Backbone bond lengths (Angstrom), bond angles and torsions (degrees), N, CA, C in turn:
res aa  C-N    CA-C-N  psi(-1)  N-CA   C-N-CA  omega(-1)  CA-C   N-CA-C  phi
1 S - - - 1.476 - - 1.524 110.82 -
2 H 1.294 114.73 162.91 1.523 113.24 176.90 1.528 110.72 -66.44
3 K 1.326 118.19 -36.41 1.486 119.45 177.78 1.516 113.62 -58.38
4 H 1.413 114.76 -42.04 1.448 119.05 -179.16 1.514 107.89 -68.13
5 A 1.334 118.15 -39.81 1.545 123.50 -179.06 1.572 107.95 -59.05
6 F 1.379 114.45 -50.68 1.477 118.98 -177.84 1.507 111.73 -66.41
7 T 1.322 118.39 -35.43 1.467 123.56 178.89 1.493 110.19 -66.47
8 V 1.316 118.67 -43.00 1.517 122.25 177.89 1.479 108.28 -65.45
9 A 1.308 117.72 -44.80 1.493 119.15 -176.83 1.536 107.64 -64.99
10 A 1.255 122.36 -39.92 1.404 126.78 -175.01 1.550 108.83 -67.62
11 E 1.313 117.29 -43.99 1.468 124.06 172.66 1.541 110.96 -53.82
12 I 1.237 119.53 -49.49 1.487 125.81 -173.93 1.508 106.26 -71.94
13 A 1.332 122.54 -36.41 1.445 124.30 -178.67 1.523 109.82 -83.94
14 G 1.318 118.76 -5.42 1.447 122.06 178.08 1.505 114.60 72.04
15 T 1.424 114.56 29.86 1.488 115.24 179.61 1.579 106.08 -124.56
16 R 1.232 109.51 -178.88 1.517 117.18 -176.81 1.583 108.54 -86.36
17 P 1.245 118.74 134.05 1.444 122.53 178.63 1.548 110.30 -68.01
18 P 1.347 115.32 156.46 1.434 117.10 174.60 1.525 110.72 -55.01
19 F 1.366 118.97 138.19 1.447 117.33 179.25 1.546 112.74 -129.77
20 I 1.304 116.66 -1.18 1.457 120.54 174.73 1.559 108.49 -100.01
21 P 1.292 115.12 115.55 1.457 117.73 174.80 1.524 110.29 -67.48
22 I 1.309 118.92 135.07 1.424 123.73 178.38 1.534 108.59 -119.61
23 P 1.315 117.42 128.39 1.467 120.95 -175.75 1.583 108.44 -62.56
24 L 1.212 115.28 142.36 1.476 125.55 177.59 1.514 106.25 -52.41
25 A 1.213 124.78 -47.29 1.423 127.24 -175.28 1.548 106.86 -61.94
26 A 1.299 122.86 -40.27 1.439 123.85 -179.73 1.587 112.54 -67.01
27 V 1.340 113.29 -36.98 1.442 117.42 177.86 1.505 110.17 -69.72
28 Q 1.283 121.10 -38.13 1.492 126.15 179.32 1.520 105.76 -68.42
29 A 1.254 119.90 -45.04 1.481 120.30 175.12 1.474 114.92 -60.10
30 A 1.269 116.73 -47.59 1.519 122.24 171.50 1.500 113.90 -52.20
31 A 1.271 115.72 -48.31 1.426 124.68 176.20 1.605 112.04 -53.62
32 A 1.295 115.05 -46.47 1.480 122.61 177.35 1.493 111.35 -60.02
33 V 1.326 114.75 -43.80 1.428 118.73 177.77 1.527 110.81 -63.26
34 F 1.345 117.54 -46.47 1.485 121.77 177.57 1.520 107.64 -57.80
35 D 1.327 119.16 -46.26 1.494 120.92 -179.64 1.560 108.58 -54.55
36 L 1.302 119.42 -49.16 1.443 123.67 -179.19 1.537 110.82 -61.34
37 W 1.296 113.42 -46.91 1.464 117.40 178.51 1.569 111.44 -59.11
38 G 1.334 115.44 -47.61 1.418 120.16 178.84 1.576 109.75 -55.85
39 H 1.338 116.09 -43.57 1.491 118.87 -178.19 1.525 108.48 -63.70
40 I 1.310 115.57 -44.67 1.508 116.36 -175.36 1.511 111.14 -74.44
41 S 1.285 122.41 -37.12 1.460 125.75 -177.70 1.641 110.78 -83.08
42 G 1.295 113.73 -27.20 1.548 116.81 179.70 1.515 108.02 84.67
43 R 1.375 118.21 10.29 1.432 125.21 -176.52 1.523 107.62 -105.34
44 E 1.278 117.11 150.62 1.452 124.52 175.97 1.491 111.04 -70.04
45 P 1.365 121.00 118.96 1.389 121.73 -179.41 1.489 113.80 -71.89
46 M 1.467 112.29 153.90 1.468 117.55 -178.65 1.588 111.08 -62.84
47 I 1.288 114.80 -41.92 1.508 118.22 176.44 1.609 104.33 -133.94
48 T 1.240 113.81 152.17 1.400 123.64 179.60 1.637 113.60 -127.06
49 S 1.264 113.55 161.35 1.480 116.91 174.46 1.577 111.71 -56.05
50 E 1.372 112.00 -44.14 1.364 117.82 178.87 1.554 112.49 -57.08
51 L 1.294 116.43 -47.02 1.411 121.09 -179.25 1.518 116.65 -59.08
52 V 1.343 114.35 -35.55 1.392 119.06 -177.43 1.618 113.88 -96.41
53 S 1.317 110.99 3.92 1.526 116.00 -178.22 1.506 111.07 -57.89
54 G 1.260 120.95 -32.83 1.458 122.83 -177.93 1.452 117.23 -84.90
55 A 1.407 115.22 -9.80 1.400 122.85 -174.96 1.625 106.87 -60.45
56 G 1.303 113.37 140.98 1.481 117.26 177.43 1.475 116.82 83.60
57 L 1.395 114.82 -11.84 1.468 118.70 -177.99 1.600 108.98 -93.66
58 F 1.326 116.49 150.46 1.396 120.32 179.40 1.545 102.95 -114.37
59 N 1.331 117.20 108.73 1.441 119.10 177.18 1.542 107.88 -120.22
60 W 1.281 116.98 134.97 1.474 120.13 -179.99 1.550 104.81 -114.91
61 Y 1.328 112.33 139.33 1.433 124.80 178.50 1.466 113.34 -126.02
62 S 1.278 116.73 153.95 1.473 119.61 174.42 1.533 109.45 -124.40
63 S 1.271 116.55 136.35 1.468 124.26 171.24 1.553 115.08 -94.97
64 D 1.243 115.78 8.77 1.464 119.84 -175.94 1.547 113.79 -58.89
65 K 1.330 118.01 -40.34 1.467 120.98 179.80 1.549 108.28 -66.97
66 A 1.337 119.95 -42.06 1.437 122.45 178.86 1.517 112.13 -63.40
67 V 1.327 115.34 -39.05 1.501 121.25 -179.59 1.467 107.76 -67.22
68 R 1.395 116.81 -46.17 1.427 119.59 -178.77 1.419 118.42 -70.41
69 E 1.352 120.18 -41.78 1.408 125.68 -176.42 1.598 118.16 -91.61
70 L 1.290 113.05 -27.62 1.447 120.70 -173.42 1.593 110.36 -115.99
71 D 1.271 120.44 -3.38 1.400 124.29 -178.98 1.524 109.90 63.05
72 Y 1.297 115.17 32.93 1.497 124.40 -174.82 1.501 106.97 -69.23
73 T 1.367 113.97 136.08 1.480 123.31 176.59 1.448 107.43 -106.03
74 I 1.378 116.42 125.30 1.450 122.05 175.40 1.405 111.90 -87.53
75 T 1.319 115.44 129.08 1.558 123.56 173.54 1.522 107.10 -87.59
76 P 1.293 116.65 127.90 1.468 119.17 175.99 1.498 112.83 -56.96
77 F 1.298 116.58 144.82 1.514 117.70 -174.20 1.491 114.79 -55.62
78 R 1.332 116.66 -45.29 1.488 119.58 -179.86 1.512 108.58 -57.35
79 D 1.379 118.58 -47.04 1.470 120.47 -179.82 1.513 112.98 -60.53
80 A 1.306 116.57 -41.70 1.501 123.81 179.01 1.578 108.53 -60.62
81 V 1.240 114.55 -49.32 1.504 117.51 177.97 1.548 109.48 -60.58
82 R 1.250 118.44 -42.88 1.486 121.27 -178.93 1.569 109.77 -62.01
83 M 1.359 112.57 -47.15 1.460 113.49 -179.75 1.548 114.56 -63.98
84 T 1.268 112.54 -35.43 1.519 118.68 179.25 1.575 108.09 -68.76
85 Y 1.327 117.09 -41.68 1.494 119.42 -178.24 1.518 105.49 -65.83
86 D 1.298 119.39 -45.65 1.401 122.36 -177.53 1.532 111.46 -58.46
87 W 1.362 117.03 -41.42 1.416 125.26 -178.16 1.563 109.06 -64.21
88 Y 1.231 114.83 -49.21 1.487 121.58 177.57 1.567 112.24 -56.07
89 R 1.367 111.96 -44.41 1.429 115.69 -178.46 1.588 112.82 -69.82
90 S 1.419 113.67 -38.55 1.448 115.84 177.78 1.577 112.84 -67.40
91 H 1.298 115.87 -23.29 1.535 117.50 177.25 1.575 109.40 -99.41
92 H 1.296 116.14 18.99 1.524 119.79 172.55 1.506 110.33 53.74
93 L 1.315 113.51 38.80 1.542 119.44 176.05 1.585 112.04 -99.94
94 L 1.291 116.17 -3.54 1.440 120.43 174.62 1.522 109.69 -122.52
């Protein structure tokens, strides 16, 4: 879930996870405003309608075929977030 992903990311970054639930409609409305502002200002918005288009949806995927046919190795989510966080820190992007 998004809640789980944000909680894991917050734990790794040493911050507090989001704790105020925001209704999906409010997130979508805010994204539309940011889209418009980005168009007017010519600057990349913080969030976009495209970014939040998957919010609230439950999609399930399987890596079985990639594992079976490509010898794909799955990195556990927490490890992937840790590696990503460390990369951003090492490149002074955080």
